[in-house]
NUTOR-613219 format. One record per residue (C-alpha): residue number from 1; residue in one letter; chain; x, y, z. Coordinates in Angstrom, 3 decimals, padded with zeros to 6 digits, m for minus. Layout:
N
<pt k="NUM" r="a" c="A" u="X" v="Y" w="Z"/>
...
END
This chain:
66
<pt k="1" r="m" c="A" u="013.310" v="040.410" w="m007.640"/>
<pt k="2" r="g" c="A" u="013.980" v="037.817" w="m010.346"/>
<pt k="3" r="k" c="A" u="013.187" v="035.038" w="m007.906"/>
<pt k="4" r="a" c="A" u="009.857" v="036.657" w="m007.107"/>
<pt k="5" r="l" c="A" u="008.992" v="036.963" w="m010.798"/>
<pt k="6" r="l" c="A" u="010.170" v="033.544" w="m011.940"/>
<pt k="7" r="g" c="A" u="009.448" v="031.493" w="m008.852"/>
<pt k="8" r="t" c="A" u="011.879" v="029.547" w="m006.737"/>
<pt k="9" r="h" c="A" u="014.920" v="028.066" w="m008.414"/>
<pt k="10" r="a" c="A" u="015.227" v="024.334" w="m008.005"/>
<pt k="11" r="t" c="A" u="018.663" v="023.094" w="m007.095"/>
<pt k="12" r="p" c="A" u="019.936" v="019.707" w="m008.267"/>
<pt k="13" r="g" c="A" u="019.684" v="018.427" w="m004.705"/>
<pt k="14" r="s" c="A" u="016.041" v="019.412" w="m004.366"/>
<pt k="15" r="l" c="A" u="015.198" v="017.906" w="m007.768"/>
<pt k="16" r="r" c="A" u="016.846" v="014.647" w="m006.746"/>
<pt k="17" r="l" c="A" u="014.851" v="014.691" w="m003.497"/>
<pt k="18" r="l" c="A" u="011.600" v="015.276" w="m005.408"/>
<pt k="19" r="d" c="A" u="012.397" v="012.336" w="m007.702"/>
<pt k="20" r="e" c="A" u="013.063" v="010.125" w="m004.690"/>
<pt k="21" r="v" c="A" u="009.805" v="011.173" w="m003.003"/>
<pt k="22" r="r" c="A" u="007.905" v="010.483" w="m006.219"/>
<pt k="23" r="a" c="A" u="009.474" v="007.022" w="m006.506"/>
<pt k="24" r="l" c="A" u="008.742" v="006.230" w="m002.852"/>
<pt k="25" r="r" c="A" u="005.107" v="007.273" w="m003.234"/>
<pt k="26" r="a" c="A" u="004.789" v="004.999" w="m006.269"/>
<pt k="27" r="r" c="A" u="006.345" v="002.128" w="m004.308"/>
<pt k="28" r="v" c="A" u="003.962" v="002.693" w="m001.373"/>
<pt k="29" r="a" c="A" u="000.982" v="002.656" w="m003.765"/>
<pt k="30" r="e" c="A" u="002.268" v="m000.588" w="m005.312"/>
<pt k="31" r="l" c="A" u="002.670" v="m002.181" w="m001.879"/>
<pt k="32" r="e" c="A" u="m000.807" v="m001.043" w="m000.821"/>
<pt k="33" r="r" c="A" u="m002.293" v="m002.692" w="m003.934"/>
<pt k="34" r="a" c="A" u="m000.365" v="m005.904" w="m003.214"/>
<pt k="35" r="l" c="A" u="m001.582" v="m005.876" w="000.387"/>
<pt k="36" r="a" c="A" u="m005.192" v="m005.400" w="m000.724"/>
<pt k="37" r="d" c="A" u="m004.829" v="m008.326" w="m003.155"/>
<pt k="38" r="a" c="A" u="m003.292" v="m010.542" w="m000.460"/>
<pt k="39" r="e" c="A" u="m006.023" v="m009.637" w="002.019"/>
<pt k="40" r="a" c="A" u="m008.714" v="m010.405" w="m000.565"/>
<pt k="41" r="a" c="A" u="m007.118" v="m013.783" w="m001.319"/>
<pt k="42" r="r" c="A" u="m006.869" v="m014.585" w="002.388"/>
<pt k="43" r="e" c="A" u="m010.458" v="m013.476" w="002.890"/>
<pt k="44" r="a" c="A" u="m011.616" v="m015.802" w="000.093"/>
<pt k="45" r="r" c="A" u="m009.711" v="m018.740" w="001.602"/>
<pt k="46" r="t" c="A" u="m010.737" v="m018.304" w="005.234"/>
<pt k="47" r="d" c="A" u="m014.334" v="m017.068" w="005.143"/>
<pt k="48" r="h" c="A" u="m015.794" v="m020.557" w="004.913"/>
<pt k="49" r="v" c="A" u="m013.909" v="m023.541" w="006.214"/>
<pt k="50" r="a" c="A" u="m015.373" v="m027.038" w="006.237"/>
<pt k="51" r="d" c="A" u="m014.521" v="m029.165" w="009.242"/>
<pt k="52" r="e" c="A" u="m014.156" v="m032.963" w="009.243"/>
<pt k="53" r="a" c="A" u="m017.946" v="m033.501" w="009.323"/>
<pt k="54" r="g" c="A" u="m018.411" v="m031.251" w="006.296"/>
<pt k="55" r="v" c="A" u="m020.026" v="m028.459" w="008.278"/>
<pt k="56" r="v" c="A" u="m019.187" v="m025.045" w="006.914"/>
<pt k="57" r="r" c="A" u="m018.490" v="m022.465" w="009.578"/>
<pt k="58" r="l" c="A" u="m017.243" v="m018.907" w="009.596"/>
<pt k="59" r="t" c="A" u="m013.767" v="m018.405" w="010.938"/>
<pt k="60" r="e" c="A" u="m012.629" v="m015.557" w="013.101"/>
<pt k="61" r="r" c="A" u="m010.379" v="m013.009" w="011.506"/>
<pt k="62" r="e" c="A" u="m006.903" v="m012.604" w="012.862"/>
<pt k="63" r="p" c="A" u="m006.076" v="m009.237" w="014.399"/>
<pt k="64" r="a" c="A" u="m003.952" v="m006.954" w="012.288"/>
<pt k="65" r="r" c="A" u="m000.254" v="m007.168" w="012.923"/>
<pt k="66" r="t" c="A" u="001.664" v="m003.970" w="013.296"/>
END
């Protein structure tokens, strides 16, 4: 009855797991931001490439690597 009134009781193991999940989600968000920045930098470098004659041409994008 007490559990129903007060909610579930968190054990130290479950609290540690929640902290780890929270940290992993933050790390994934950080890595996603870094990937977006790297893709934007690559996009800026490779959109227009001048060849030896000085002609600017669009380059093909590389397929995503998995």
